[in-house]
KOLDRENMI-379635 format. One record per atom (N, C-alpha, C): residue number from 1; residue in one letter; atom name; z, x, y. Coordinates in steps of 0.05 Angstrom, whole numbers, plus 32768, in hexadecimal, padded with zeros to 4 digits. Layout:
  num  residu  atome     z     x     y
  NUM       a     CA     Z     X     Y
...
This chain:
  num  residu  atome     z     x     y
    1       m      N  82DE  7B15  865A
    1       m     CA  82DA  7B1C  863E
    1       m      C  82BC  7B1B  8639
    2       t      N  82B2  7B2E  862B
    2       t     CA  8296  7B2F  8624
    2       t      C  8290  7B1A  860E
    3       q      N  827A  7B0C  8612
    3       q     CA  8271  7AF9  85FD
    3       q      C  8267  7B0A  85E6
    4       l      N  8272  7B06  85CE
    4       l     CA  826B  7B18  85B7
    4       l      C  824E  7B14  85AE
    5       y      N  8245  7AFC  85AB
    5       y     CA  8229  7AF8  85A4
    5       y      C  8222  7ADB  85AC
    6       d      N  8209  7AD8  85B2
    6       d     CA  81FF  7ABE  85BA
    6       d      C  81E3  7ABC  85AE
    7       l      N  81E1  7AAD  8598
    7       l     CA  81C8  7AAA  858A
    7       l      C  81BA  7A91  8594
    8       h      N  81A1  7A94  859D
    8       h     CA  8193  7A7D  85A9
    8       h      C  817D  7A72  8598
    9       m      N  8177  7A7D  8582
    9       m     CA  8160  7A74  8572
    9       m      C  816B  7A64  855A
   10       s      N  815B  7A50  8552
   10       s     CA  8164  7A3F  853C
   10       s      C  8160  7A4C  8521
   11       d      N  814C  7A5C  851D
   11       d     CA  8147  7A69  8503
   11       d      C  815A  7A82  8501
   12       q      N  816C  7A82  84EE
   12       q     CA  8180  7A98  84EC
   12       q      C  8172  7AB3  84E9
   13       s      N  815C  7AB5  84DB
   13       s     CA  814F  7ACF  84D7
   13       s      C  8145  7AD9  84F2
   14       l      N  813D  7AC7  8504
   14       l     CA  8134  7AD0  851E
   14       l      C  814B  7AD3  8532
   15       a      N  8161  7AC5  852D
   15       a     CA  8177  7AC5  8540
   15       a      C  8182  7AE1  8545
   16       s      N  8181  7AF2  8531
   16       s     CA  818C  7B0D  8533
   16       s      C  817B  7B1F  8545
   17       e      N  8163  7B17  854C
   17       e     CA  8152  7B28  855C
   17       e      C  815B  7B29  8579
   18       h      N  816B  7B16  8582
   18       h     CA  8175  7B16  859E
   18       h      C  8193  7B11  859E
   19       l      N  81A2  7B24  85A9
   19       l     CA  81BF  7B20  85AD
   19       l      C  81C4  7B24  85CB
   20       h      N  81D9  7B17  85D5
   20       h     CA  81DE  7B18  85F1
   20       h      C  81FC  7B1B  85F6
   21       t      N  8203  7B2A  860B
   21       t     CA  821E  7B2B  8614
   21       t      C  821E  7B23  8632
   22       s      N  8234  7B25  863F
   22       s     CA  8234  7B1D  865B
   22       s      C  8222  7B2E  866D
   23       r      N  821E  7B48  8664
   23       r     CA  820E  7B5A  8674
   23       r      C  81F4  7B63  8666
   24       l      N  81F4  7B61  864C
   24       l     CA  81DE  7B6E  863D
   24       l      C  81CE  7B5B  862C
   25       s      N  81B5  7B64  8628
   25       s     CA  81A3  7B56  8616
   25       s      C  819B  7B6B  8600
   26       l      N  819F  7B63  85E7
   26       l     CA  8198  7B74  85D1
   26       l      C  8180  7B66  85C3
   27       q      N  816A  7B75  85C0
   27       q     CA  8152  7B69  85B4
   27       q      C  8147  7B7C  859F
   28       r      N  813A  7B70  858C
   28       r     CA  812D  7B80  8577
   28       r      C  8118  7B92  8585
   29       p      N  8116  7BAB  857E
   29       p     CA  8103  7BBD  858B
   29       p      C  80E6  7BB5  8585
   30       t      N  80D4  7BBB  8597
   30       t     CA  80B8  7BB7  8593
   30       t      C  80AA  7BD2  8598
   31       e      N  8090  7BD3  8593
   31       e     CA  8081  7BEC  8598
   31       e      C  8083  7BF5  85B5
   32       a      N  8088  7BE2  85C7
   32       a     CA  808B  7BE9  85E3
   32       a      C  80A4  7BFA  85E9
   33       d      N  80B6  7BFB  85D5
   33       d     CA  80CF  7C0A  85D9
   33       d      C  80CD  7C27  85CE
   34       i      N  80B6  7C2F  85C3
   34       i     CA  80B3  7C49  85B7
   34       i      C  80B8  7C5F  85CC
   35       d      N  80AF  7C5C  85E5
   35       d     CA  80B4  7C71  85F9
   35       d      C  80D2  7C74  85FE
   36       a      N  80E0  7C5E  85FF
   36       a     CA  80FD  7C5F  8603
   36       a      C  810B  7C6C  85EB
   37       i      N  8101  7C66  85D3
   37       i     CA  810D  7C72  85BB
   37       i      C  810A  7C90  85BD
   38       l      N  80F3  7C99  85C6
   38       l     CA  80EF  7CB6  85C9
   38       l      C  8101  7CC1  85DF
   39       a      N  8101  7CB4  85F6
   39       a     CA  8110  7CBF  860D
   39       a      C  812E  7CC2  8606
   40       i      N  813A  7CAE  85F9
   40       i     CA  8156  7CB0  85F3
   40       i      C  815B  7CC3  85DC
   41       h      N  814A  7CC4  85C8
   41       h     CA  814E  7CD5  85B0
   41       h      C  8145  7CF2  85B5
   42       r      N  8139  7CF8  85CB
   42       r     CA  8133  7D14  85D0
   42       r      C  8145  7D1F  85E5
   43       d      N  8157  7D0F  85F0
   43       d     CA  816A  7D18  8604
   43       d      C  8180  7D28  85F5
   44       p      N  8183  7D41  85FC
   44       p     CA  8197  7D52  85EE
   44       p      C  81B4  7D48  85F0
   45       e      N  81BB  7D3B  8606
   45       e     CA  81D6  7D30  8609
   45       e      C  81D9  7D18  85F6
   46       a      N  81C5  7D07  85F5
   46       a     CA  81C7  7CEF  85E4
   46       a      C  81C9  7CF6  85C6
   47       c      N  81BD  7D0C  85BE
   47       c     CA  81BE  7D14  85A2
   47       c      C  81D0  7D2C  859D
   48       l      N  81E2  7D32  85B0
   48       l     CA  81F3  7D4A  85AD
   48       l      C  8203  7D4A  8593
   49       h      N  820E  7D34  858B
   49       h     CA  821F  7D32  8573
   49       h      C  820F  7D2D  855A
   50       n      N  81F6  7D25  855D
   50       n     CA  81E4  7D1F  8546
   50       n      C  81C9  7D2C  854B
   51       p      N  81C8  7D47  854B
   51       p     CA  81AF  7D54  8551
   51       p      C  8198  7D4E  853D
   52       s      N  819F  7D46  8525
   52       s     CA  8189  7D3F  8512
   52       s      C  817A  7D26  851A
   53       d      N  8186  7D16  852D
   53       d     CA  8178  7CFE  8537
   53       d      C  8165  7D04  854E
   54       a      N  8166  7D1C  8559
   54       a     CA  8155  7D23  8570
   54       a      C  8137  7D21  8569
   55       l      N  8128  7D16  857B
   55       l     CA  810B  7D14  8578
   55       l      C  80FD  7D27  858C
   56       t      N  80E5  7D2F  8585
   56       t     CA  80D7  7D41  8598
   56       t      C  80BC  7D36  85A1
   57       g      N  80B2  7D21  8594
   57       g     CA  8098  7D17  859C
   57       g      C  8095  7CF9  8597
   58       l      N  8080  7CEF  85A3
   58       l     CA  807B  7CD2  85A1
   58       l      C  8075  7CC9  8585
   59       d      N  8069  7CDB  8575
   59       d     CA  8063  7CD4  8559
   59       d      C  807E  7CCF  8549
   60       e      N  8092  7CE0  854E
   60       e     CA  80AC  7CDC  8541
   60       e      C  80B9  7CC2  854B
   61       a      N  80B7  7CBC  8564
   61       a     CA  80C2  7CA3  856F
   61       a      C  80B5  7C8B  8562
   62       g      N  809A  7C8D  855F
   62       g     CA  808C  7C77  8552
   62       g      C  8094  7C74  8535
   63       e      N  8098  7C8A  8528
   63       e     CA  80A2  7C88  850C
   63       e      C  80BE  7C7C  850A
   64       l      N  80CF  7C84  851C
   64       l     CA  80EA  7C78  851D
   64       l      C  80E9  7C5A  8522
   65       y      N  80D8  7C52  8536
   65       y     CA  80D4  7C36  853B
   65       y      C  80CB  7C27  8521
   66       r      N  80B8  7C33  8513
   66       r     CA  80AD  7C26  84FB
   66       r      C  80C3  7C23  84E6
   67       r      N  80D5  7C37  84E3
   67       r     CA  80EB  7C34  84D0
   67       r      C  80FE  7C1D  84D9
   68       w      N  8104  7C1C  84F3
   68       w     CA  8115  7C07  84FD
   68       w      C  8107  7BEC  84F8
   69       n      N  80ED  7BEA  84FD
   69       n     CA  80DF  7BD1  84FA
   69       n      C  80DE  7BC9  84DC
   70       d      N  80DA  7BDC  84CA
   70       d     CA  80DA  7BD7  84AE
   70       d      C  80F5  7BCB  84A5
   71       q      N  810B  7BD6  84B0
   71       q     CA  8125  7BCC  84A9
   71       q      C  8128  7BAF  84B2
   72       w      N  811F  7BA9  84CA
   72       w     CA  8120  7B8E  84D4
   72       w      C  8111  7B7B  84C1
   73       q      N  80F9  7B83  84B8
   73       q     CA  80E9  7B73  84A7
   73       q      C  80F6  7B6F  848C
   74       q      N  8104  7B83  8482
   74       q     CA  8111  7B82  8467
   74       q      C  812C  7B73  8468
   75       c      N  813B  7B78  847D
   75       c     CA  8157  7B6E  847E
   75       c      C  815C  7B57  8491
   76       g      N  814B  7B54  84A5
   76       g     CA  8150  7B40  84B9
   76       g      C  8163  7B48  84CF
   77       y      N  8169  7B62  84D0
   77       y     CA  817A  7B6E  84E4
   77       y      C  8174  7B8B  84E6
   78       g      N  817F  7B99  84FA
   78       g     CA  817A  7BB5  84FD
   78       g      C  8186  7BC0  8517
   79       y      N  8176  7BCF  8525
   79       y     CA  817E  7BDA  853F
   79       y      C  8172  7BC9  8555
   80       w      N  8182  7BC5  856A
   80       w     CA  8179  7BB6  8582
   80       w      C  8176  7BC9  8599
   81       v      N  8163  7BC2  85AB
   81       v     CA  8160  7BD0  85C5
   81       v      C  8174  7BC2  85D8
   82       v      N  8183  7BD2  85E7
   82       v     CA  8197  7BC7  85F9
   82       v      C  818D  7BCA  8616
   83       r      N  818E  7BB4  8624
   83       r     CA  8186  7BB3  8641
   83       r      C  819A  7BA3  8650
   84       r      N  819C  7BA7  866A
   84       r     CA  81AB  7B95  867B
   84       r      C  819A  7B7B  867D
   85       h      N  81A7  7B65  8680
   85       h     CA  8199  7B4C  8684
   85       h      C  8185  7B4F  869B
   86       g      N  816D  7B46  8697
   86       g     CA  8159  7B46  86AC
   86       g      C  814C  7B61  86B2
   87       s      N  8153  7B76  86A3
   87       s     CA  8148  7B90  86A7
   87       s      C  8136  7B98  8690
   88       a      N  8121  7BA7  8696
   88       a     CA  810F  7BB1  8681
   88       a      C  8118  7BCD  8678
   89       l      N  812B  7BD9  8686
   89       l     CA  8135  7BF4  867F
   89       l      C  8146  7BF4  8666
   90       q      N  813E  7C04  8652
   90       q     CA  814D  7C06  8639
   90       q      C  8164  7C19  863E
   91       l      N  817D  7C0F  863B
   91       l     CA  8195  7C1F  863E
   91       l      C  819A  7C30  8625
   92       g      N  8193  7C24  860E
   92       g     CA  8198  7C32  85F5
   92       g      C  8192  7C1F  85DD
   93       f      N  819D  7C27  85C7
   93       f     CA  8198  7C18  85AE
   93       f      C  81B3  7C15  859F
   94       c      N  81B6  7BFE  8592
   94       c     CA  81CE  7BF9  8583
   94       c      C  81C6  7BE7  856C
   95       g      N  81D1  7BEC  8554
   95       g     CA  81CA  7BDB  853E
   95       g      C  81D8  7BE4  8524
   96       i      N  81CE  7BD9  850F
   96       i     CA  81D9  7BDE  84F4
   96       i      C  81C3  7BE3  84E0
   97       k      N  81CA  7BF4  84CD
   97       k     CA  81B7  7BF8  84B6
   97       k      C  81C7  7BFA  849D
   98       p      N  81BC  7BF0  8487
   98       p     CA  81CA  7BF2  846D
   98       p      C  81C8  7C0F  8463
   99       m      N  81DD  7C18  8458
   99       m     CA  81DD  7C33  844C
   99       m      C  81F3  7C34  8437
  100       e      N  81F6  7C4A  842A
  100       e     CA  820B  7C4E  8416
  100       e      C  821E  7C64  8420
  101       l      N  8237  7C5F  841D
  101       l     CA  824C  7C73  8425
  101       l      C  825F  7C76  840D
  102       q      N  825F  7C8D  8401
  102       q     CA  8271  7C93  83EB
  102       q      C  826E  7C7D  83D5
  103       g      N  8255  7C76  83CF
  103       g     CA  8250  7C62  83BA
  103       g      C  8254  7C45  83C1
  104       m      N  825B  7C40  83DB
  104       m     CA  8260  7C25  83E4
  104       m      C  8249  7C1D  83F7
  105       k      N  823E  7C05  83F3
  105       k     CA  822A  7BFB  8406
  105       k      C  8238  7BF2  841F
  106       v      N  822E  7BFB  8436
  106       v     CA  8239  7BF5  8450
  106       v      C  8223  7BF1  8465
  107       l      N  822B  7BE7  847C
  107       l     CA  821A  7BE6  8493
  107       l      C  8223  7BFC  84A6
  108       n      N  8211  7C0D  84AF
  108       n     CA  8218  7C22  84C2
  108       n      C  8212  7C17  84DE
  109       l      N  8227  7C18  84EF
  109       l     CA  8224  7C10  850B
  109       l      C  821A  7C28  851B
  110       f      N  8204  7C25  8529
  110       f     CA  81F8  7C3A  8538
  110       f      C  81F7  7C32  8556
  111       y      N  81FC  7C46  8567
  111       y     CA  81F9  7C42  8584
  111       y      C  81F1  7C5C  8590
  112       r      N  81DC  7C5B  85A0
  112       r     CA  81D4  7C73  85AF
  112       r      C  81C9  7C69  85CA
  113       f      N  81D3  7C74  85DF
  113       f     CA  81CB  7C6B  85FA
  113       f      C  81C2  7C83  860B
  114       a      N  81B2  7C7D  861E
  114       a     CA  81A9  7C92  8631
  114       a      C  81C2  7C9B  8640
  115       p      N  81C5  7CB5  8645
  115       p     CA  81DC  7CBF  8654
  115       p      C  81E0  7CB1  866F
  116       s      N  81CA  7CA8  867C
  116       s     CA  81CD  7C9A  8695
  116       s      C  81DB  7C7F  8692
  117       a      N  81DE  7C75  867A
  117       a     CA  81EC  7C5B  8674
  117       a      C  8208  7C60  866B
  118       w      N  8211  7C78  8668
  118       w     CA  822C  7C7E  865E
  118       w      C  8241  7C77  8673
  119       g      N  8259  7C72  8669
  119       g     CA  8270  7C6D  867A
  119       g      C  8271  7C52  8688
  120       q      N  8260  7C40  867F
  120       q     CA  825F  7C25  868B
  120       q      C  8266  7C0F  8678
  121       g      N  826E  7C17  865F
  121       g     CA  8276  7C03  864B
  121       g      C  8260  7BF6  863C
  122       f      N  8247  7BFF  8641
  122       f     CA  8230  7BF2  8633
  122       f      C  8231  7BF7  8615
  123       a      N  8237  7C0F  860C
  123       a     CA  8237  7C14  85EF
  123       a      C  824D  7C03  85E2
  124       s      N  8265  7C02  85EE
  124       s     CA  827A  7BF2  85E2
  124       s      C  8273  7BD4  85E1
  125       e      N  8267  7BCB  85F6
  125       e     CA  825F  7BAF  85F8
  125       e      C  824A  7BA8  85E2
  126       a      N  8236  7BB9  85E0
  126       a     CA  8221  7BB5  85CC
  126       a      C  822C  7BB8  85B0
  127       a      N  823C  7BCD  85AB
  127       a     CA  8247  7BD1  8590
  127       a      C  825A  7BBB  8588
  128       t      N  8269  7BB0  859A
  128       t     CA  827B  7B9A  8594
  128       t      C  826B  7B81  858C
  129       t      N  8255  7B7D  859A
  129       t     CA  8244  7B66  8595
  129       t      C  8237  7B69  8579
  130       v      N  822C  7B80  8574
  130       v     CA  821F  7B86  855A
  130       v      C  8233  7B84  8543
  131       a      N  824A  7B90  8547
  131       a     CA  825F  7B8F  8532
  131       a      C  8267  7B72  852C
  132       a      N  826B  7B62  8540
  132       a     CA  8272  7B46  853C
  132       a      C  825C  7B37  852D
  133       w      N  8243  7B3D  8535
  133       w     CA  822C  7B30  8528
  133       w      C  822C  7B39  850A
  134       a      N  822F  7B53  8505
  134       a     CA  822D  7B5D  84EA
  134       a      C  8243  7B52  84D8
  135       l      N  825B  7B51  84E2
  135       l     CA  8272  7B47  84D2
  135       l      C  826F  7B29  84CC
  136       r      N  8262  7B1B  84DE
  136       r     CA  825D  7AFE  84DA
  136       r      C  8245  7AF8  84C8
  137       h      N  822F  7B07  84CC
  137       h     CA  8216  7B00  84BF
  137       h      C  8211  7B11  84A6
  138       v      N  821E  7B27  84A2
  138       v     CA  821B  7B38  848A
  138       v      C  8237  7B3F  8480
  139       p      N  8247  7B2A  8479
  139       p     CA  8263  7B2F  8473
  139       p      C  8268  7B3E  8459
  140       g      N  8254  7B3F  8448
  140       g     CA  8258  7B4D  842E
  140       g      C  8258  7B6B  8430
  141       l      N  8250  7B76  8447
  141       l     CA  824F  7B93  844A
  141       l      C  8263  7B9D  845F
  142       p      N  8274  7BB0  8458
  142       p     CA  8286  7BBB  846D
  142       p      C  8275  7BC8  8483
  143       l      N  8280  7BC9  849A
  143       l     CA  8273  7BD5  84B1
  143       l      C  8281  7BF0  84B7
  144       i      N  8271  7C05  84B9
  144       i     CA  827C  7C20  84BF
  144       i      C  826E  7C2D  84D6
  145       a      N  827B  7C40  84E3
  145       a     CA  826F  7C51  84F6
  145       a      C  8276  7C6D  84EF
  146       r      N  8262  7C7F  84EE
  146       r     CA  8266  7C9B  84E8
  146       r      C  8267  7CAA  8502
  147       v      N  827D  7CB8  8507
  147       v     CA  8281  7CC4  8521
  147       v      C  828B  7CE1  851D
  148       r      N  827F  7CF4  852D
  148       r     CA  8289  7D0F  852C
  148       r      C  82A5  7D10  8538
  149       p      N  82B6  7D21  852D
  149       p     CA  82D2  7D23  8537
  149       p      C  82D4  7D2A  8554
  150       d      N  82C1  7D38  855F
  150       d     CA  82C3  7D40  857B
  150       d      C  82B4  7D2C  858E
  151       n      N  82AA  7D16  8584
  151       n     CA  829C  7D03  8594
  151       n      C  82AF  7CEC  859C
  152       i      N  82C0  7CF2  85AF
  152       i     CA  82D5  7CDF  85B7
  152       i      C  82CA  7CC5  85C1
  153       a      N  82B4  7CC7  85D1
  153       a     CA  82A8  7CAE  85DC
  153       a      C  829F  7C9C  85C6
  154       s      N  8292  7CA6  85B1
  154       s     CA  8288  7C96  859B
  154       s      C  82A0  7C8A  858B
  155       q      N  82B5  7C99  8589
  155       q     CA  82CD  7C8F  857B
  155       q      C  82D8  7C77  858A
  156       r      N  82D8  7C79  85A5
  156       r     CA  82E2  7C62  85B5
  156       r      C  82D1  7C4A  85B2
  157       v      N  82B7  7C4E  85B1
  157       v     CA  82A4  7C37  85AD
  157       v      C  82AA  7C2A  8592
  158       a      N  82AD  7C39  857D
  158       a     CA  82B2  7C2E  8563
  158       a      C  82CC  7C1D  8563
  159       v      N  82E1  7C28  856F
  159       v     CA  82FA  7C19  8570
  159       v      C  82F7  7C00  8581
  160       r      N  82EA  7C01  8598
  160       r     CA  82E5  7BE9  85A8
  160       r      C  82D5  7BD4  8599
  161       a      N  82C4  7BDD  8587
  161       a     CA  82B3  7BCB  8577
  161       a      C  82C3  7BBE  8560
  162       g      N  82DD  7BC6  855D
  162       g     CA  82EE  7BBA  8549
  162       g      C  82F0  7BCA  852F
  163       l      N  82E6  7BE2  852F
  163       l     CA  82E8  7BF3  8517
  163       l      C  8301  7C05  8519
  164       t      N  830C  7C0B  8502
  164       t     CA  8324  7C1D  8502
  164       t      C  831E  7C35  84F0
  165       r      N  832D  7C4A  84F4
  165       r     CA  8329  7C63  84E4
  165       r      C  832D  7C5D  84C7
  166       a      N  831B  7C67  84B7
  166       a     CA  831D  7C65  849A
  166       a      C  831B  7C82  848F
  167       e      N  8330  7C91  8493
  167       e     CA  8330  7CAE  848D
  167       e      C  8329  7CB3  8470
  168       h      N  832F  7CA1  845E
  168       h     CA  8329  7CA5  8441
  168       h      C  830B  7CA6  843C
  169       l      N  82FB  7C9D  8450
  169       l     CA  82DD  7C9E  844D
  169       l      C  82D0  7CB5  845C
  170       d      N  82E0  7CC5  846B
  170       d     CA  82D5  7CDB  847A
  170       d      C  82C6  7CEE  8467
  171       g      N  82B2  7CFB  8471
  171       g     CA  82A3  7D0E  8461
  171       g      C  828C  7D1B  846F
  172       a      N  827D  7D2B  8460
  172       a     CA  8266  7D39  846C
  172       a      C  8250  7D25  8473
  173       g      N  8245  7D29  848B
  173       g     CA  822F  7D19  8494
  173       g      C  8216  7D2A  8499
  174       y      N  8202  7D1F  84A5
  174       y     CA  81E9  7D2D  84AA
  174       y      C  81ED  7D45  84BE
  175       d      N  81FF  7D41  84D1
  175       d     CA  8202  7D55  84E6
  175       d      C  821E  7D61  84E7
  176       g      N  822C  7D5F  84D1
  176       g     CA  8248  7D69  84D1
  176       g      C  825A  7D55  84C4
  177       f      N  8274  7D5A  84C7
  177       f     CA  8288  7D49  84BC
  177       f      C  8289  7D2E  84CB
  178       d      N  828A  7D18  84BC
  178       d     CA  828B  7CFD  84C8
  178       d      C  82A7  7CF2  84C5
  179       w      N  82B2  7CE7  84DB
  179       w     CA  82C9  7CD6  84DA
  179       w      C  82BD  7CBA  84D7
  180       i      N  82CA  7CAA  84C6
  180       i     CA  82C0  7C8F  84C1
  180       i      C  82D3  7C7B  84CE
  181       y      N  82C7  7C68  84DC
  181       y     CA  82D5  7C51  84E7
  181       y      C  82C9  7C39  84D8
  182       a      N  82DA  7C25  84D2
  182       a     CA  82D0  7C0F  84C1
  182       a      C  82DD  7BF5  84C8
  183       a      N  82CF  7BE0  84C0
  183       a     CA  82D9  7BC4  84C1
  183       a      C  82CE  7BB6  84A8
  184       g      N  82DE  7BA4  849D
  184       g     CA  82D5  7B95  8486
  184       g      C  82D4  7BA3  846C
  185       l      N  82E4  7BB9  8469
  185       l     CA  82E5  7BC7  8450
  185       l      C  82F2  7BB6  843A
  186       p      N  82E9  7BB9  8421
  186       p     CA  82F7  7BAA  840C
  186       p      C  8314  7BB3  8409
  187       r      N  8324  7BA1  8401
  187       r     CA  8341  7BA8  83FF
  187       r      C  8347  7BB2  83E3
């Protein structure tokens, strides 16, 4: 069984910067990750279902990093870089951001991995860890994942992370119709 989260720092605001599973290390991105942000976000396969997320240049990757970093500074959480333990290679990114969905404040669960990392359970492992962290440390906000109906792999990741279909929240998204998966919705 994958260890859901292992926080090693005493200061809670800093504890969220590092999450660990049996195979993966999730760390707050740094400027050194901008090249990987670009590589993964300019890969046509990685952005197939979300073409508006595609990047074309280092300046765009730097701007995306700055937005991620600003969120970390404001919220104390955000997107993490995912690596195998002991490796410098960035497999992808997984994290949460606050947003509004149909007038309700929520946390959006995000995961995007390099196609070379697909099919090995990394996205599910990272998303499960981030979801558990979010539900424990930000319990006042429901957790959602917005998934295109034809993105079967992403749907599986959302389910493995503990989210279930919330059809009543489905609707238009940035790149087409979104199916919503959720956990922690108000009753």
